[in-house]
N, C-alpha and C positions, 0 to 999 in steps of 0.2 A: 768916719771920723766925728768924734764926739767933742763938742764945745760944752764942757760942764762949767757952771758958774762958779764963782769962788764960794758962794754960799752952798753949792751943792756938795763942793769938794769938803768942806768943814762939817757939813752934817755927816757925810760919810766917814770922815775922820773921827768925829765923836762916836758914831756907832761901833766903828771899829774898836775904839778905845774902850768902851763898854764891854763889849765881848772880852777884850784882852783882862779887863778888870775882873768880870764875873764868871768867865769861864776859859781860865788860863791853859788849861790843858790843850783844847780844840785850836785855841789862838795859836799856842806854840806850834802845834803841828801845820797849821797853815802859814805862819811864818818862815818854818822850815820848807815848806813846800814851794813858796813864793821865791826864797832865796835859792833852792835848788834848780827853780827855774830858770832864773836870772843866770847861775854858775853855768849851767847847760846850754845857754843860749837858746833856748826854746822860747818861742812867743807866748807871751802871756794870753793870748787870745786862744792858743790851743789848751792852756791850763783851764781857762774859763770854760771852755766848749767841753772838757771832759768832767769838770764839777757840775756843769749844768746838763750835761748829757745831751749835747747838741751835735749836730753835723761837723765832724773834725775834718772834712775835705779841705776846706780853704786854710785851716791854720796846721795842717799836718807837717811835723817837721821831718821832712824827706831827707835831710843830712845827717840824721843823728843815727848813729849806730843801732840795730836792732836790740841787742843786748843791754846798751843805756836807755833806750826808750822804755824796755820792759822793767829796768830798775826804776825809773820815773814813774811810770804808771803804777807800780806797786806803791809808791809814796802817796799819791794822789789817792788811791784807793783806800789806804789807811786813814786819810784824812775823810773821805766819804763815809766810811764805816764809823767814826766815831759818833757818839750817841748824840753829841750837840751840834753836829754838822749841820741840821736844818737851820740854825741859826746863821750859820755861813751861808748857806745858799738863800736864805731869805735876804739876807743882806744883798747878796750880788744880784739878785733879782730886783729888789727895791731900786738899787742905783746903777740900774743899765744905762742910764742916760750919762752917768760918769764914764763908765767903760771899764772893762776888766784890768787893763794895763794901769789905768790910773789909780784903780782901787788896790790893785798889786802895789804900786810903787808907794803908795801912802804906807802899807803895812811894812815896808822896809825903811821908812823913814823920811820920804821925800815931804817936803813942804806943799802944803796945797798952793800958795802961791806960785811956785815954779810948775804947777800942773796946768794951771788955769788957762785956756785958749791954747795950748800948745798940742802940738800933734804928736802923740807916743806910737811907736812900732807896737802892732798888735802882736 
């Protein structure tokens, strides 16, 4: 569980906005993948682990049909193969204290105040 301060959340939001302004192509793909993750009801922790190439065991979506998961993984791979993906990866790494779920919720429009101190499903 991550208890990010409001300052941490605003800093992350500002950096996300900077990527959106300066690298709209990679931000668009990131936003698409976050939305796709939400629509498929896949845990944000799984998306974060895929992006950061971490152990997937704890977050693996065992109830998602294989063909759907394969399609999802292709979309994540498309993001990871983008030339500007290192910016996204750097942001995720820098804001580990905020947590993947809260970062991804900021991308789809959540307000930092609504995320501060709350426990979000991973």
